[in-house]
C-alpha positions as CSV (number, residue, x, y, z in Angstrom):
1,M,25.8,5.1,65.7
2,K,25.7,4.8,69.5
3,L,26.3,1.3,71.0
4,E,26.6,0.1,74.5
5,V,28.4,-3.2,75.1
6,R,27.6,-4.8,78.4
7,V,26.1,-7.9,80.1
8,P,22.3,-8.2,79.6
9,A,20.6,-7.0,82.8
10,T,16.9,-7.8,82.5
11,Q,14.9,-10.9,81.6
12,R,13.9,-9.1,78.3
13,E,17.5,-8.3,77.5
14,W,18.5,-12.0,78.0
15,E,15.6,-13.0,75.8
16,M,16.8,-10.7,73.0
17,Y,20.3,-12.0,73.5
18,Y,19.3,-15.6,73.0
19,E,16.9,-14.7,70.2
20,L,19.6,-13.1,68.2
21,R,22.0,-16.0,68.8
22,Y,19.4,-18.4,67.5
23,A,18.3,-16.2,64.6
24,V,21.8,-15.7,63.2
25,L,23.6,-18.9,64.2
26,R,21.1,-21.7,64.1
27,A,17.7,-20.9,62.5
28,P,19.2,-20.5,58.9
29,F,20.5,-24.1,59.2
30,G,17.3,-25.6,60.5
31,A,18.6,-26.3,63.9
32,A,16.2,-26.6,66.8
33,P,15.6,-23.7,69.2
34,G,17.8,-24.3,72.3
35,S,20.7,-25.4,70.1
36,E,22.1,-21.9,70.6
37,R,22.9,-22.7,74.3
38,D,25.2,-25.2,76.0
39,E,26.3,-26.3,79.4
40,H,28.7,-23.3,79.8
41,E,26.0,-20.6,79.9
42,A,26.1,-20.1,83.7
43,T,29.9,-19.9,83.9
44,A,30.5,-17.9,80.8
45,V,31.1,-14.1,80.4
46,H,28.5,-12.7,78.1
47,R,28.4,-9.4,76.3
48,A,25.7,-7.8,74.1
49,A,25.7,-4.7,72.0
50,F,22.6,-2.6,72.5
51,D,21.6,0.1,70.0
52,E,20.2,3.5,71.1
53,N,16.7,2.0,71.5
54,G,18.0,-0.8,73.8
55,V,17.7,-3.5,71.1
56,V,20.4,-6.2,71.1
57,V,22.3,-6.0,67.8
58,G,25.2,-8.2,68.6
59,V,26.2,-10.9,71.1
60,G,29.2,-13.0,72.2
61,R,30.5,-15.2,75.0
62,I,33.7,-16.5,76.4
63,H,34.1,-19.4,78.9
64,P,36.9,-21.3,80.6
65,A,38.0,-24.4,78.7
66,P,40.7,-27.1,79.5
67,D,43.2,-25.4,77.2
68,G,42.4,-21.7,77.5
69,R,39.3,-19.6,77.1
70,Q,36.9,-20.2,74.3
71,V,34.9,-17.5,72.5
72,R,31.6,-18.8,71.2
73,Y,28.3,-17.7,69.8
74,M,29.5,-14.4,68.2
75,A,26.6,-13.0,66.2
76,V,25.6,-9.7,64.8
77,A,22.3,-8.7,63.3
78,E,22.5,-8.5,59.6
79,A,21.7,-4.7,59.4
80,W,24.6,-4.0,61.8
81,R,27.3,-6.1,60.1
82,G,30.4,-4.2,58.9
83,K,29.8,-1.4,61.4
84,G,32.3,-2.5,64.1
85,V,29.7,-4.3,66.4
86,G,31.6,-7.6,66.3
87,A,34.9,-5.9,67.0
88,Q,33.5,-4.1,70.1
89,I,32.0,-7.3,71.4
90,L,35.2,-9.3,70.8
91,R,37.3,-6.6,72.5
92,A,35.0,-6.6,75.5
93,L,35.3,-10.4,75.8
94,E,39.1,-10.3,75.4
95,E,39.3,-7.7,78.2
96,T,38.1,-10.4,80.6
97,A,40.9,-12.9,79.8
98,T,44.6,-13.5,79.7
99,G,46.5,-16.3,78.1
100,K,45.3,-18.4,75.2
101,I,41.9,-17.7,73.7
102,F,40.6,-19.9,71.0
103,L,37.4,-20.2,68.9
104,N,36.0,-22.2,66.1
105,A,35.1,-19.9,63.1
106,R,33.0,-20.4,60.0
107,E,35.1,-19.8,56.9
108,R,33.4,-16.5,56.2
109,A,34.3,-15.3,59.7
110,V,38.0,-16.2,59.4
111,P,39.1,-12.8,57.9
112,F,37.3,-10.9,60.7
113,Y,39.2,-12.9,63.4
114,E,42.5,-12.6,61.5
115,R,42.1,-8.8,61.5
116,H,41.9,-9.1,65.3
117,G,45.0,-11.1,65.7
118,Y,43.8,-14.6,65.6
119,R,45.4,-17.3,63.5
120,V,44.1,-20.5,62.0
121,T,45.6,-23.5,63.7
122,G,43.6,-26.2,62.0
123,P,40.2,-27.6,61.2
124,A,37.4,-27.6,63.9
125,P,34.3,-29.7,64.1
126,A,31.4,-28.7,61.9
127,V,28.5,-27.1,63.7
128,V,25.0,-27.4,62.2
129,G,26.7,-28.9,59.1
130,V,28.9,-25.8,58.6
131,P,32.7,-26.4,58.4
132,H,34.7,-24.4,61.0
133,F,38.4,-23.6,61.6
134,R,40.1,-23.4,65.0
135,M,41.7,-20.1,65.6
136,E,43.9,-18.9,68.5
137,K,45.3,-15.8,70.0
138,I,47.4,-15.1,73.1
139,I,46.2,-12.2,75.3
140,H,48.8,-10.6,77.6
141,N,47.9,-8.7,80.8
142,D,48.8,-5.5,79.1
143,G,46.0,-6.1,76.5
144,E,48.1,-7.0,73.6
């Protein structure tokens, strides 16, 4: 399995990026197209995992927030789950930050983030009717 994790570079790559985000994170809950985007798109750091055919199989984003940097919109295509795609994207996002990183995870995603050093710090607002938990991690300049 060969993956390349990088910023989408073409209009078609960006389209695939947002299509995957919508398909995984919003469509199953009946949310409207466009709900997979927010006001931080232009200032966020984006990463996508591309398979050997150039198809986007995973996505994620990190952006500045008042109390640190927030990871959002992590999504992996169903056929690629459990193969390390999410870990590669998360690592690529973390490499761009130092200090406190936080995210709001669905319950089923909590164990994934715990394996990567995040800890639950409390409840977070529900998104598309799905309960979430706030999780945090401190990133040091040395990558720990």
